[in-house]
C-alpha positions as CSV (number, residue, x, y, z in Angstrom):
1,M,-4.4,-3.8,-26.8
2,S,-0.9,-3.9,-26.6
3,M,1.2,-1.5,-25.5
4,H,2.7,-1.5,-29.3
5,A,-0.3,-0.3,-30.5
6,D,-1.1,2.5,-28.2
7,V,1.4,3.6,-26.3
8,A,4.9,3.3,-28.5
9,G,3.8,4.5,-32.4
10,R,5.7,4.8,-35.0
11,G,6.4,8.8,-35.3
12,V,9.4,10.4,-33.8
13,T,7.9,13.9,-32.9
14,G,5.5,13.4,-31.2
15,V,1.7,14.7,-32.1
16,G,-0.4,16.5,-29.3
17,E,0.5,17.7,-25.9
18,P,2.9,14.4,-23.8
19,V,2.3,13.3,-20.5
20,T,5.6,13.0,-19.2
21,V,6.0,10.2,-15.8
22,A,8.7,10.4,-13.9
23,L,9.3,6.7,-12.4
24,V,11.2,6.4,-9.0
25,R,12.2,3.0,-7.6
26,H,11.3,3.0,-3.9
27,G,14.6,3.8,-1.2
28,E,16.5,0.8,0.0
29,T,14.7,-1.8,3.0
30,P,16.1,-4.2,5.2
31,M,16.1,-6.5,2.5
32,T,17.6,-4.9,-0.5
33,P,20.8,-5.7,0.2
34,T,20.5,-9.2,0.4
35,G,18.8,-9.9,-2.8
36,A,15.4,-11.4,-1.9
37,Y,12.7,-11.4,-3.8
38,S,10.1,-9.2,-2.2
39,G,6.7,-9.1,-4.3
40,S,3.3,-8.2,-3.5
41,G,1.9,-10.9,-2.1
42,V,2.6,-9.1,1.0
43,P,2.2,-5.5,2.7
44,G,6.4,-5.6,2.3
45,P,9.2,-4.5,4.5
46,P,9.2,-0.6,5.7
47,L,12.3,1.5,4.3
48,S,15.8,1.6,5.9
49,E,17.0,4.3,7.2
50,A,19.4,4.2,4.0
51,G,16.3,4.1,2.3
52,R,14.3,7.8,3.6
53,V,18.2,9.3,2.2
54,E,17.5,8.2,-1.1
55,A,13.8,9.4,-1.2
56,A,14.8,12.1,-0.1
57,R,17.8,12.6,-2.9
58,A,14.9,11.3,-5.2
59,A,12.5,14.1,-4.0
60,T,15.7,16.6,-5.1
61,I,15.6,15.3,-8.7
62,L,12.3,15.5,-9.2
63,G,12.4,19.1,-8.0
64,R,15.3,20.1,-11.1
65,L,12.3,18.6,-13.6
66,G,11.8,21.9,-15.6
67,S,14.5,23.7,-14.6
68,D,18.3,22.1,-15.0
69,L,17.0,18.9,-15.1
70,F,14.9,18.4,-19.0
71,D,13.5,22.2,-18.9
72,D,11.4,21.7,-21.6
73,V,8.9,19.8,-19.1
74,P,6.1,20.6,-16.5
75,P,7.6,20.4,-12.8
76,P,5.9,17.1,-10.8
77,T,1.8,17.9,-10.3
78,T,0.4,14.7,-9.3
79,L,2.0,11.5,-7.5
80,I,1.3,8.5,-7.7
81,T,2.0,5.2,-5.4
82,S,1.9,1.8,-5.1
83,P,0.1,0.3,-2.1
84,M,2.8,-1.2,-0.7
85,V,5.0,0.0,2.1
86,R,8.4,0.8,1.2
87,T,6.7,2.9,-2.5
88,R,4.1,4.2,0.1
89,E,6.7,5.9,2.4
90,T,9.1,7.1,-0.2
91,A,5.6,8.7,-1.6
92,E,5.0,10.2,2.0
93,V,9.0,11.9,1.9
94,I,8.0,13.4,-1.9
95,A,4.7,14.6,-1.2
96,A,6.1,16.8,2.2
97,H,8.5,17.9,-0.9
98,F,6.2,19.3,-3.3
99,G,3.0,19.8,-1.3
100,L,1.3,16.9,-3.1
101,S,-1.0,14.1,-1.6
102,A,0.1,10.8,-2.7
103,L,-3.0,8.6,-4.4
104,V,-2.3,5.1,-4.1
105,D,-3.1,3.0,-7.4
106,D,-3.0,-0.5,-7.5
107,R,-1.4,-1.2,-10.6
108,A,1.5,0.2,-10.0
109,K,2.5,-2.6,-7.6
110,E,5.1,-4.9,-7.6
111,C,4.9,-8.1,-9.4
112,N,3.8,-10.7,-7.4
113,F,6.3,-13.4,-6.9
114,G,4.0,-16.1,-5.2
115,E,6.2,-19.3,-3.4
116,W,9.3,-17.3,-4.4
117,E,8.4,-14.3,-1.8
118,G,11.4,-13.5,0.3
119,L,13.4,-16.0,-1.3
120,K,17.4,-15.6,-2.7
121,E,18.0,-16.4,-6.5
122,D,20.3,-19.6,-5.5
123,E,16.4,-20.7,-3.1
124,I,14.6,-20.4,-6.1
125,D,16.9,-22.1,-8.5
126,A,17.9,-24.6,-5.7
127,R,13.5,-25.7,-5.3
128,W,12.7,-24.5,-8.9
129,P,15.7,-24.7,-11.4
130,G,15.4,-23.3,-14.9
131,E,12.2,-21.2,-13.5
132,L,13.3,-18.2,-12.5
133,D,16.0,-17.8,-15.6
134,A,13.1,-18.5,-17.8
135,W,10.7,-16.2,-15.8
136,H,13.3,-13.5,-17.0
137,T,13.7,-14.6,-20.2
138,T,10.3,-15.5,-21.7
139,G,8.5,-13.1,-20.7
140,T,5.3,-15.0,-19.8
141,T,6.7,-18.0,-17.5
142,L,4.7,-17.7,-13.6
143,P,6.1,-18.2,-10.7
144,P,4.1,-21.0,-8.7
145,G,1.1,-18.7,-7.3
146,G,3.1,-15.8,-8.7
147,E,2.4,-13.2,-11.6
148,S,4.3,-13.6,-14.8
149,I,6.2,-10.3,-16.3
150,A,4.2,-9.6,-19.0
151,Q,1.4,-9.8,-16.9
152,V,3.2,-7.0,-14.7
153,G,3.8,-5.1,-18.1
154,E,-0.6,-5.4,-18.9
155,R,-1.5,-3.5,-15.5
156,T,1.2,-0.5,-16.3
157,H,0.2,-0.7,-19.9
158,A,-3.1,0.4,-18.4
159,L,-1.9,3.0,-16.2
160,L,0.1,4.8,-18.6
161,L,-3.0,4.7,-21.0
162,D,-5.1,6.9,-18.0
163,L,-2.4,9.0,-17.7
164,L,-1.8,9.9,-20.6
165,A,-6.1,10.5,-20.9
166,E,-6.2,12.7,-17.4
167,H,-2.7,14.5,-17.6
168,A,-1.7,15.6,-20.5
169,G,0.4,18.3,-20.7
170,S,1.4,18.1,-17.4
171,T,4.2,15.7,-14.8
172,V,2.8,13.0,-12.9
173,V,5.0,10.8,-10.4
174,V,4.9,7.5,-9.6
175,V,6.9,5.9,-7.1
176,A,6.9,1.8,-7.9
177,H,9.2,-0.8,-8.0
178,A,11.9,-2.8,-10.2
179,V,9.4,-5.4,-12.8
180,T,6.5,-2.4,-12.6
181,I,9.5,0.7,-14.1
182,R,11.5,-2.1,-16.4
183,S,8.0,-2.9,-17.9
184,V,7.3,0.6,-18.6
185,I,10.4,1.4,-20.0
186,G,10.7,-1.5,-22.0
187,Q,7.7,-1.1,-23.7
188,C,8.4,2.3,-24.2
189,L,11.6,0.8,-25.8
190,L,9.4,-1.8,-28.1
191,A,11.1,-4.6,-26.3
192,P,9.5,-7.8,-25.2
193,P,8.5,-8.7,-22.5
194,G,11.6,-11.6,-22.2
195,G,13.9,-8.5,-22.2
196,W,13.0,-6.1,-19.5
197,W,15.1,-8.0,-17.1
198,R,18.3,-6.6,-19.0
199,L,17.9,-2.9,-17.4
200,R,18.9,-2.5,-14.1
201,L,17.8,0.1,-11.6
202,Q,18.6,0.5,-7.8
203,S,17.0,2.2,-5.0
204,G,16.1,5.4,-5.5
205,S,16.5,6.1,-9.0
206,V,14.9,7.8,-11.2
207,S,13.4,7.2,-14.5
208,V,11.7,9.6,-16.9
209,I,9.7,8.7,-20.1
210,Q,6.9,11.0,-22.2
211,V,4.0,9.5,-23.9
212,Y,2.0,11.3,-26.7
213,P,-1.6,11.1,-27.7
214,D,0.0,9.6,-31.1
215,G,1.4,6.1,-29.7
216,L,5.0,7.8,-29.3
217,A,6.6,7.3,-26.5
218,K,10.3,8.6,-25.3
219,V,12.3,7.2,-22.6
220,L,14.0,10.4,-21.5
221,V,16.4,9.1,-18.7
222,A,17.1,6.0,-17.1
223,G,17.7,5.5,-13.2
224,L,18.6,8.5,-12.3
225,L,21.3,9.1,-9.0
226,D,21.9,12.2,-9.7
């Protein structure tokens, strides 16, 4: 099933109790400022000190849900994280803030960049001319040994459907990555996979969506930092 068919319906008000999903991009790692591609093919780097500060800031933002930030949504009661080191460490900070336990879900992991792992854009372009642009803009191009953007969307789609089935009426925090969060927001906006790269998400940012049982999906905010 496509996201367009069962998570982003045509209604404008939504029928039934939605699940609210707060998507947190992990805090900064030593690789983040370099622009190198850090995917799910390896456990990945830990948070830097700056990343831990960003994780704490994200926890503070999440604590505002249900009060001065979207006072019509419930405060978070469930915490899910990608299995990567950086997301688990970010989730630990959030878990301590709320007194929750983090549940690991592989579907929230970052894209597998295959042979592009650890390389910067100019290094990728030098070895695979044009393929990085195609990966972004087609959504279906595969990195050598890696995963397409559309494939990331398939697993995040399945995760959203399960969250709706299990947590309707509540707010779930999902600690994830740039490509996975873009895939969720892009699908909610009915954008094709080749357009998801246009959304820029900084480390430690918070995005909030709602998914309704009738298929309507809404983006409340994307990339919130304060």
